[in-house]
C-alpha beads as a LAMMPS data file, in Angstrom:
LAMMPS data file: protein, C-alpha beads

90 atoms
89 bonds

1 atom types
1 bond types

-500.0 500.0 xlo xhi
-500.0 500.0 ylo yhi
-500.0 500.0 zlo zhi

Masses

1 110.0

Atoms # bond

1 1 1 -364.954 360.464 -224.539
2 1 1 -362.782 363.725 -226.065
3 1 1 -363.604 367.177 -225.407
4 1 1 -365.718 368.324 -228.195
5 1 1 -362.669 371.485 -229.640
6 1 1 -366.294 373.491 -228.615
7 1 1 -366.216 372.690 -224.969
8 1 1 -365.806 375.827 -222.449
9 1 1 -363.133 374.682 -221.263
10 1 1 -361.034 373.348 -224.041
11 1 1 -361.638 377.268 -225.701
12 1 1 -360.794 378.297 -222.941
13 1 1 -357.126 376.753 -222.995
14 1 1 -356.498 376.576 -226.190
15 1 1 -355.236 380.351 -226.371
16 1 1 -352.855 379.229 -224.404
17 1 1 -351.426 376.214 -225.975
18 1 1 -351.002 378.851 -228.765
19 1 1 -349.431 381.488 -226.755
20 1 1 -346.743 378.660 -225.826
21 1 1 -346.139 376.953 -228.635
22 1 1 -345.533 379.769 -230.538
23 1 1 -343.503 382.122 -227.389
24 1 1 -339.957 381.824 -228.881
25 1 1 -340.560 382.814 -232.544
26 1 1 -340.596 385.761 -232.937
27 1 1 -343.687 387.968 -234.773
28 1 1 -345.399 386.194 -237.507
29 1 1 -342.932 383.327 -236.458
30 1 1 -344.394 379.653 -238.487
31 1 1 -344.760 376.372 -235.929
32 1 1 -345.315 373.010 -236.543
33 1 1 -348.941 372.748 -237.221
34 1 1 -349.988 369.487 -235.366
35 1 1 -353.175 368.890 -237.200
36 1 1 -354.886 366.168 -238.591
37 1 1 -353.821 367.059 -241.893
38 1 1 -350.425 368.642 -240.975
39 1 1 -348.984 366.084 -239.152
40 1 1 -346.170 368.426 -237.787
41 1 1 -344.366 367.861 -241.027
42 1 1 -345.716 371.679 -242.138
43 1 1 -344.714 375.444 -240.241
44 1 1 -347.032 377.274 -240.446
45 1 1 -347.961 381.016 -239.073
46 1 1 -350.387 381.187 -235.917
47 1 1 -353.451 381.853 -236.985
48 1 1 -353.217 379.087 -239.650
49 1 1 -352.536 376.884 -236.959
50 1 1 -355.806 378.030 -234.734
51 1 1 -358.004 377.680 -238.068
52 1 1 -356.529 374.157 -238.860
53 1 1 -356.823 372.778 -234.566
54 1 1 -360.240 374.416 -234.374
55 1 1 -361.457 372.709 -238.266
56 1 1 -359.415 369.452 -238.022
57 1 1 -358.250 369.002 -233.974
58 1 1 -354.857 367.471 -233.812
59 1 1 -353.142 364.488 -234.950
60 1 1 -353.489 360.840 -232.424
61 1 1 -349.908 361.548 -233.131
62 1 1 -349.475 364.058 -231.743
63 1 1 -351.431 363.020 -228.417
64 1 1 -350.121 360.439 -227.976
65 1 1 -346.319 361.782 -228.506
66 1 1 -344.186 362.496 -225.583
67 1 1 -346.206 360.074 -223.086
68 1 1 -343.513 358.320 -221.096
69 1 1 -340.797 360.112 -222.705
70 1 1 -338.229 362.683 -221.136
71 1 1 -339.069 365.878 -222.922
72 1 1 -338.023 369.170 -221.317
73 1 1 -340.079 371.753 -219.769
74 1 1 -341.068 373.137 -223.117
75 1 1 -343.115 369.685 -224.182
76 1 1 -344.489 368.861 -220.820
77 1 1 -346.626 372.196 -221.015
78 1 1 -347.821 371.461 -223.685
79 1 1 -348.427 368.196 -223.459
80 1 1 -350.327 368.356 -220.020
81 1 1 -352.504 371.143 -221.795
82 1 1 -353.271 368.259 -224.591
83 1 1 -353.406 365.551 -222.164
84 1 1 -356.156 367.666 -220.395
85 1 1 -357.918 369.041 -223.949
86 1 1 -357.858 364.821 -225.674
87 1 1 -357.774 362.657 -222.299
88 1 1 -360.590 360.167 -222.161
89 1 1 -363.292 360.532 -219.510
90 1 1 -363.706 357.378 -217.771

Bonds

1 1 1 2
2 1 2 3
3 1 3 4
4 1 4 5
5 1 5 6
6 1 6 7
7 1 7 8
8 1 8 9
9 1 9 10
10 1 10 11
11 1 11 12
12 1 12 13
13 1 13 14
14 1 14 15
15 1 15 16
16 1 16 17
17 1 17 18
18 1 18 19
19 1 19 20
20 1 20 21
21 1 21 22
22 1 22 23
23 1 23 24
24 1 24 25
25 1 25 26
26 1 26 27
27 1 27 28
28 1 28 29
29 1 29 30
30 1 30 31
31 1 31 32
32 1 32 33
33 1 33 34
34 1 34 35
35 1 35 36
36 1 36 37
37 1 37 38
38 1 38 39
39 1 39 40
40 1 40 41
41 1 41 42
42 1 42 43
43 1 43 44
44 1 44 45
45 1 45 46
46 1 46 47
47 1 47 48
48 1 48 49
49 1 49 50
50 1 50 51
51 1 51 52
52 1 52 53
53 1 53 54
54 1 54 55
55 1 55 56
56 1 56 57
57 1 57 58
58 1 58 59
59 1 59 60
60 1 60 61
61 1 61 62
62 1 62 63
63 1 63 64
64 1 64 65
65 1 65 66
66 1 66 67
67 1 67 68
68 1 68 69
69 1 69 70
70 1 70 71
71 1 71 72
72 1 72 73
73 1 73 74
74 1 74 75
75 1 75 76
76 1 76 77
77 1 77 78
78 1 78 79
79 1 79 80
80 1 80 81
81 1 81 82
82 1 82 83
83 1 83 84
84 1 84 85
85 1 85 86
86 1 86 87
87 1 87 88
88 1 88 89
89 1 89 90
């Protein structure tokens, strides 16, 4: 099962994900929104991305993106955070 968005671990790590995602943008900058509706096709400000992800969750394609591929350090950190958020516990 996936971690619920209301779980303490998810809520603890979620701001770190946003910090990494928006770390290279200027104040008020935008980034691709990985929510299930925007699917990284729309750039939005941090506050909107946060609301979208809390309400809609991450798109499945975003969760799987980068698995088994050669990604840069930033993408690897984001990927590791996403795996932690969404991993299936056995």
